[in-house]
N, C-alpha and C positions, 0 to 999 in steps of 0.2 A: 333287228339291231340298228337299222337306220332311224327307226322311230325313237329308240332310246337315245341315240346321238342327237337327234333333233331336240328331244327334251332337255338334254344336257345344255345345248346351245341356248334354249329359252331360259332355263334356270340360271345359266351363267350371265345372260343379259340382265335378268332380274337382280342378280347379285351385284353386277357392276353399277346398275342404276341406284340400288340401295346404298352402295358405298359412296357414290357421287353425291347423293342427297344427305349423307351423314347418318343413315340408318344402319349402324354397324351390326346390330343384332340380326336384322333381316339379311344382310349380306353374308354374315357368318352362317345363318341357318341354310341359306341356299347352297353355299359352298359345301357344307357338311352333308347336305342331301345328295350332292353329286359324288362326294368321296365315299359315302356308304355303299354306293354301287361300284364305283371305280376309284380305288385308293390311289392310283397313280395318275390321276387326271391332272396334267400340268397346270392348266389355267386355274382350276379350283384350288390347288395347293398354293400356287403363287398368290392369288387374291386373298385366300384365307390368311396367309402370312402377312400381307399388307394390312388387312383388317386387324389382326392381332397387334401389329405395330401401332396402328392408329389408336388402339385401345390401351396402349402403354405396356403391352406384354411383349417386350422386345426379345427376350430369350426365346419365347415361343415363335415369334415372327422369324427369327433367324433360322430356327430349326425347320419350320414349315417351308420356307423359301429354299432352304438347302435341300429338302426332299424334292421340291419341284425341279431344282437344278439337276438332280440325279436323273430325272426323267428327261429333261431337255437342257443340256448344258450350253446350248447356243443362244440362249435368250439374254441379250444385253440388259434388258429391263429387270430381269430377275436378279442378276448379279448386282445391279445397281441398288435395287430395293433391299437386298440382303445386307449390302454395305451400310445402308441407312440404319437398319436395325442394330448392326454391330457398333456403329458410331454412338448410338443412343445408350449402349451398354458401356461405353468408354473403351472399346476395343478398336482403337484407331488404326493400328497396323493391319489387323484382319480386314477392317473396312476398306483400307487402301487397296489391299490385294483384290477384294471383290470389285472395286471400281476399275482396277487395271484389267481384270478379266472382261468386264463389260466393254471397255474401250478397245480391247483386242478384237472383240466381235464387231463393234460399231464405233469406230474412232471419233465420230462426231456426236456421240450420245450426249445431249446437253446436261441432263441431270448427273450423269456419271462424271462429266468434266467438272461441273461445279462442285459436286460432293467430294471429288478427289482433292480439289483445292482445300476444302474444309478439313479433310483428314490430314493433309500435309500441314495445315495450320496447327492442328491439335498436336502433331508430332514435332512441332518446332522447326519444320523444314520450309522456311519462309520463301526462299528463292524459288524452290520448286512449286510452292503454292501460287506465287505470282505467275509463273509460267503456265500453270494449269488454267488460271483465270484468263490469262491473255489469249490462250488457245480458244476458249469459249467466246470471249469478247470479239475475236476476229470475225466470227460468224453472227454473233448477236451483240453488237456494240452497245445496245441499250439495256442489257441485262443488269438490272439494278442490284440484286443480291450479290452477283459476281463483282460488280464495281465496289460495293461496300466491303466485302470480304477481302478483295484485293487491296483496298486501302488499309485494312487491318494488318495484312501481311507486310506491306510496305512500311507501315509504322513500326512494326517489330524489327524491321531491317534498318531502322533509324533513317529512312528515306522520307523525311517528314513532308517535304514539298511535293513529292510524287504522291504520297498518301493523300494530301490535301486535294490534289488535282483529281484523284480517283473519286473521292467523296463528292467533289463539285460536279463531276460528270453524272454521278448517280442522282444528285439533287436537280440537275438540269432536266432529267427525265421524270423524276418524282419528287417535287419540291417539299412534300409533306412527309418524307421518310424520316421518322423520328430517330432511328438508329444512325442513319447517315449524318443527321444534324448533330447528334450527340458525339459521334466519333470525330466529326469535323471540329467540334469544339475542343476535343481532347488534343488533337494535333496542333491546333492554334495555341493552346495553352503551352504545349511543349516548345513551340516556336517563340514563346514569350509574348505572343500577341493576345494579351489577356482580355482586352476590351472586345476584340472580335470574337474571342472564345465565348465570352458572356453573351454576346448577341446571338451566337449560334445556339446556345443552351436555351435562351429565351424563346427563340423560334420553335424549338422542340417542345417547350412547355406550353406554348400557345396552342399547339396541336394536341398535346396530351399533358394536361396540367399535373397529373399524378405520376409522371414517369420517374420512378425512383432513381434511376441511373443519372438522368439529366439533372435532377435536383441535387444529387450527391456531387456530381462533377462541377456544377455551378458553385457549390460550397467550396470545392477544392481551389477554384480560381479566385474566389473571394478571399480565401485564406492567404493565397499567394500575394494578393493585393493588400494584405493586412487589414481587411475590412471584416474583423472577427465577428461582430454582432450579426452582420448579414450572413456570414458563412454559417454561423450556428443555426440561424433560422432556416437556411436551406437544408442543412444536414437534418435538422429536426423534422422538416417536411418529408424528406426522403425516408427517414426512419419511421415516420407515421404510416407510410405505405408498406415498407419492408423492414420491420423492426429487428429482424435477425440477419441483416446483411453485415457480415464481419468486416468487410472493407470500409463501409461507410462508418461503422462504429469506430474503427481504427483511425480513419481520417479525421473524424470529429475529435478523437482523442489528441491527435497531433495539433489540431487548431487550438484546443484547450491548453495544451502544453505551451504553444507559442504565446498564448495570452496569460501564461503563468498561473493557470488554474489546474495545478497538478493533481489535486485530489479528485476532481471531476474527470480529468483525463485518465487517471488510473482506473476509475470505475468503468470507463468506456473500453479500455484495453482489457480489463478483466472480462467484460461482457463479450468482447470479440473473441477472446481466448476460449470461453466456454463453447462457442459455436465452432471455432476453427482453431483447435489447440496447436496445430503445426504451422500456423501462419508465420511466414518469414519475418524475423526481427521483432516480433510482437513481445517476446520475453524481455528483450532489451528496452523496448519503449516503456513497458510496464515498470521494469525495475528502475529506470531513470526517474520516472515519476515518484515511485516509492522512496527513492533516495532524496529527491527534492523535498518530499514531505517528512523525511527522517523517520519513516515507518520501518524501522530496522527489523522487527520480527518478520514482517511480510517479505522484506527485501532479502533476508538471509536465505530463505528457501528458494526464491527465484534466482538468486546469485549462484547457488549450487547447481541449479538446472542449466543456467547459461554456461557456466564453466564446462560442465559435462558435454553440452551440445557443441560448444566451440571446438573441443578436443575431438569430437566425432565428425567435424567438418560441416556442421549444420549452420544455417543462417539464423543465428540466435540473437546477435547484438550488432550494433554499429561500431566501427572502430573507435570513434570519439567517446561514446558513452562507456565503452568497455574499459577505457583507461582508468576510470574511477572504480571499476569493479575488481580489476586484477593488476598486480604489479609484475606478473609473470611475462617476461619478454617473449617466450616462445608462443604462449597463448595469444598475446597481442598480435604477433605476426600471423598466426593462423586466422584470427578474426578478420584482420585487414585483407588478407589474400582471399578468403572466402567471399567477402563482400565485393571485392573488385572482380573476381571471376563471375559473380552473379550480375553485377550492374554494368561492367565494362568488359565484356568477354573478348572483344577484339580491339586491337590497336593498330594504327596506321604505321607504315615504315618511317624511319627517321628521315626528315628532309635534308637535302643537300643545300648548303648555303655558303656562298663564297665569303661573305663578310666584308666590312669596310674598315676604314681606319679606326673608327670608334666602335666599341662593342655595344650592341643594341640589347637592352634589357627591358622586357615587358613584365611589370609587376601586376598580377591579376588578383583581385579581391572583391568580395561583396561588402566589405566593411570599411569603406572610405567614408566614415561618418563618425558620430560620437560613439566610439567603440574601442575596446582595449587594443585591438590591432592597430588602429589609427593612432592611439596615444603613444604606442611604441615606435611606429615607423615614420611618423611625419618628418622628423629630423633627418632620417636616413635619406629620404628622397631629396631633401634640400642640400645635403652635403655631398652628393655625388659629384665627382670630377667630370665636368661636362666636356673637358678637352679629350677625355678618354672614353666616356660612356654617354650614350644617348638613351634616355629613359622614357618609357611609356607607361602611363597608368591606365590599366584596363578595369574600369569600374563596372562590376557585375550586379551591384545592388541598385535600389531606387535612388534617384537624385534627391536627397533630403538636404535642403539648404541649412547650413550651419557654418560656424567659424572654422571648424575642423575640416569640413568638406572644401571650403574655399582655400584653406591653407594647403591641403594635400593637392588640390587641383593645380595651384601655382608652383608646387614643388616639382612637378614633372615638366619635362619639355613638351610632351604631348599627353593630353588627358582625354580618354575616349569613353564616352557614356555608352556602355554596352549592355545595360540591364534589360533593355527591351529587345535585344538581339538573340537569335537562336544560338545553340552551341556551335552549329556548323558555320554560322555567320561570324561568330567571334573567332573561331579557328582560322577562317579565311582571312579575317582582318589582321590577325597576328602574323600570318604568312605574308600578307601584302606589305606590312611594314618591315618585313625581313628581320624579325627579332632573332638574335642569336640565342638568347636565353629567355625562357619564361619562368618567373618565380611565382609559385602558387602560395599565397598567404592564407588560404582557407583550410587546406587539408580536407579531411572528411568532416567538416563542421557545418553548421547551419549556413545556407546560402552558397555552399560549394557547387562548382560547375565542373566537376572532374571529367565529364564527358568531353569537354573541350581538349583536355590534355590527352585523352585517349585517341584523339584525332591527330596527335603529333604535330602541332603547328610550328614547333621550333626544334632545332637539332639538340638543344640542351634544355632539360626541364628539371626544375629544382623545387623541393618542398622546404618551406621555411616558416617558422613561427606558428602557423595555424594548427598543426597537429603535432603533439609532443610524443611522436612515435613513428613507426613505419607506415607509409601509405599502402604497402603491399601491392604496388602496381608496377608492372614491367615497363611502363612508359614514363616513370619518374626516375631520372638518372641519379640525382644526388639529394641527400638530406643534410641540412646545415646543423651542426652540433658543436660540441667542444669536448675536451678530454674527460671532464667529469660526467657528462651526460652519456656518452657512448665510448666505453673503453674498446680497444682493438679486439679483445676477446668476445665482445658483445656484437660485433659487426654481423655475425651470422644471423642475427635476429632481424636484420633490415634487408628489404628487397632492394633498396637504393645503395649506392656507394656513399660512404660517410666522409663528409668534409668537416674537419675539426678546426674551428677558429681558435686562436691561441689563448684568449683570456676569458671569454664567455660568448655564448652563441647569441644571446638576446640583446638586440640593439635597443637603446633607450633614447628618449627625446629629452635633451637637456634644457628645453624651453617650456616644459610643462608648468603651467601657472598654478600657484597655491594661493588661495584667498588670504589677504592680509589679516582679516578679522577671524578670530577663532571663537566658536560658540562657547558659551559657558557650559559647565558640566550639567547644570539644570536644563539648559536649552537642549542638550544632547540626550537628556533622560538619564544621566548618570548621577549617582549619589555625590554629595559634596566632598566626601573624603573616601579613602580606600583605594587600593591598588586596582588598576584597570588592565586586565588581560583582554586582548582583542583578536579577532580573526574574521576578516571581511571577505572570506571565500564564499562561493555559492554553497548552499546547504547540501547539495549532492556530494560534495567532497568530504563532508563530516561523516566519520565512521563511528560505530560503537566503541571501538578500541581507543581512538583518539579522544572521543568525548569522555571516556572513563578517566583518562589522564587529566583532562581539564577539570573534572569534578574533584579529583584528588587535590589538584592545586587550589581550587576554591575552598575545599575543606581545610587545607593546611595554611592558607593565607587569610587570616581573619579580616573581615570587612571588604574582601576583594570581590570584584564582579567580572563577568565575562561579557564582552561587548561583541555582538554578532550582527550580521546583515539580515534584515527582514526581507525575505524573498517571497514568502507565501504564508498564509494563515495556518495551514496544516503543519508546516515545518516549525513555526513558532510554538504551536500548541504541543506538538510531540516532543520537541526539545525540552520544554518546561516540564512535561510529564516525566521524561527520562531523568531530568535533574532531581525532581522530587523523589523518584524511585532510588536515586543514589544518595538520598539523605540531604540534599541541598535545597535551600529555599529557592523556588522557581523565580522569585523576584530578583535574584542575583544574576539572572540572565537578562541583559539589556539588549534590545533590538533597535538597530539604526535603520531608518527609512532611507530610500534612495535620495541622492542629492546631486547637484551639479558637480562636474568633475573637480573644479577648483575648490568648491566648498567641502567636498568629500575628503580631498587631500588635507585641507586645513584642520578638519576635526580629528585627524590622526594625532595632533598635538596633545589631545586629551588622554590618549592611551599611554600606558607604560611599557608594554611588551606585546609584540605580535606573536601569536602561536600558529605554527604551520600545520597543514594537514598531510595525510598519507593514506593511500598510495599515490594520490594526485596532489602535488604541492600547490601552494600559491605561486602564480606566475606573474601576471601583471599586478595582482594585488600585493605580491611581495615587493615588486618594484615601487609601488605606491608607498608602502611602509618605509622602505629605505630612503626614498627620495625625500620624505618628510622628516627624516632623522629618527625614525622609530625602529629600535632593534628587533630582530626576528630570530626566533629559535626554530630550527628545523631538524627533522630526522631524515637522514639520507636514505632514499628508497632503492629499489632494485631495478627500476626502469627509468626511461627518459623523463616521464611525467613526474616521477617521484624524486628527481635529482636536480630540478631546476633551481630551487631555493639554495641548494648547496653551491651550485654554479655561481649564483648571484652573490652570495656571501663571500665566496672566494675572490670574486672580481672586485669586491669593495674592501678586501683586507680584513674580513672578520671570520676566518675559518673556525675560530673557537666557538662560534655559535652553531656549528654543525655537529649533530650527534649521530651515533650509529645504531641506536636502539631506542625504543620507547621508554625504557627505564632511564637511560641517560638523558633523554629529552625531558622527562619529568623532573629529574634531579637538577638539570641546568636551569630550567624555567623557575623552579622553586628557589634556587640560589639567587637568581637575579631579582626575584620578587621579594626576597627577604634580606638581601644584602645590598643596602643602598649604595655602598661604595662600588661594588661590582657592577651594578646597573649604570651608575654614573660614568664609570670608566668605559663601558660599552657604548653609551650614548656619545661621549666625548670623542672616542675613536671613530665612530660612524660620522660625526660632524666633520672631523678632520679629513677623513678619507673621501667624503661624499663627492667632492669635485676634483680630488687629486688623483684618484685611482680610476681604472678603466670603466667601471660599470656605467657611469653617466657621461662618458666621453663619447658623444655621438660621432664626432668627426673621426676619431680613432677606430671606432667600431665599423664605420663606413669604409675606411681604408682597408681594414682586414677583409671585409666582404668583397671589396673590389679585387683584392689579391686572389681570393677564392674564385671569383668569376673569371678573372684573367687566366688562371690556371686551367679551368674547365675549357675555355675557348681554345687555348693553346693546344691542349690535348686533342680536341676535336679537329682542329685545323691540321694537325700532324697525322690525322687518320687513326688516332688511338682511341680505344674504347674507354668509357668512364672508369675511373679507379678511385679508391679511397686515398685521401691525402690530408696532411696537416698543414695549416697555414702558419708560417713563421711570424712571430711578433715583429711589428715595425720597429 
């Protein structure tokens, strides 16, 4: 028997040596030779399980090591190795249990400590993962894998600075660690330190030029810097290495969207969807591109899928893009709340602020530039009563020099360039200036930095203008609206308390310049004669139902044309195809290219009637039309986004241009197009009311907003919770 045991020892040594040099078949042969004689040989079972795991047979590995543990349950290494196999099968909780058993036997087992952290990471238990890595690092401070994974856990906890420090410690030990360099770049990107992030990715790529993740992440940062050509090149290089990475395909699609190449973006989203059909928000991204392209047959199917998914609580679409998909208030709230729970799961407590004589308001936006938000709000900032209010402009976007940027900068008492600051830095900054109110002008739109609001930098946080619906966030106290946009019976669809301004919610700038010279019809691409219907909304707002009405109007009004905004080639092509299918000569659709704001306003003089969209109305574009004296016909929708034009028309004294159904909408538009007296009366009334009624009275709108802000602060200082209220007209 002693001789046989000796042989076992020799054979086991051979197996171990074979395993160490990577000869897995020989290692397996040796272990099997022992087990043929002694089926319960612990070391042979254990090693055979390890070899099975190294060969990719993880189920077999877990089973064999489990058999070894039945023989000797006091082996920390066996429990740890079984945990590794279970992790590779995606059974993280069982793996964690195995690591805990290993550590109960040997509390300082390094592999078990590290792998326990990995299991906790996979389970989303990030605080515990950090603690596990810290325990290992206390005895092995230079353990690079633990430092890297600890950085990942800290990043998930949004402790970006701590994560960066962890990656830097790892790189101090191993400067050529590609994963650490890559993850360090990701944290720097989140901190808005984009140039440093690029440098970190470049270091990683010097070590491993074909690292797909580093290439893709470099593309992400270049996209954020709006260096789209370079971003595309980096994404292409990444996909040449890993063509089936759904995340990179999706991110390249986003970059293409930003560059208004919607058809190419849709192709990337489709490709990503084939690989990862359950990817969060992918359906919404795809659908938004299809709608920009006016590819309605494809969009119809995706829209149905999105609506079903939203009702099931799945992450199918972003709150902003969903506004053009559905006019259902309940679905819009579900969509927004699902998004916020996913992206901003925790929010800080409301800060306590004494407040001074003046109310301090911080207006936060990424759009202080040539942008619709700036066109609407520039006058608001200038008209604030500085005896009662101190205003701060928190600029979250890049500093793009322009007349509008300069004007907005001068409109605030304090203007802070925060585009290069992290979310935490901006939140601290708002706290340092002791703002009583933060007004978010982005909502869930491009450039939004909602994470700042989740950190609760101000005691009162308000959503205004950016998102025409609910933010779905517990950390937003109020949404600014008016009686037309949100009736009391609809307040249940809003996570915020509703503040109704008395005349209209949308402030307008009464200094908007209109070019004195008007282009000729020929210069604008319009025929010399004929009635001009126009709709300068983005193409994604055009639906098959509204387009069908427009085609009926063209069919009914001889010689008329429909003047639209050209936003992308696919949209133009598909709209012309749809016109032809409706029996309308495609040449009767005229597409306007983009123009300087003052010139764009001037060319409205060539149009006869503006046609609104549904379920997402014209907002700033409706203001453009009315400011230039162009009548607008709208159909009042069921949600905030679909009622804005009705609010504007009421504020300018033209409620007769509001209809309640598409049939009424078509009939009214046809009457105005064929009855010169009726159209002239509408234009004359608009001209008379334009500067006499509230819509373009910037000072009056500002006073009403100030009343709203004062009431919010008074409630807060009395210790009362936010509540809905109506502002009385001045």
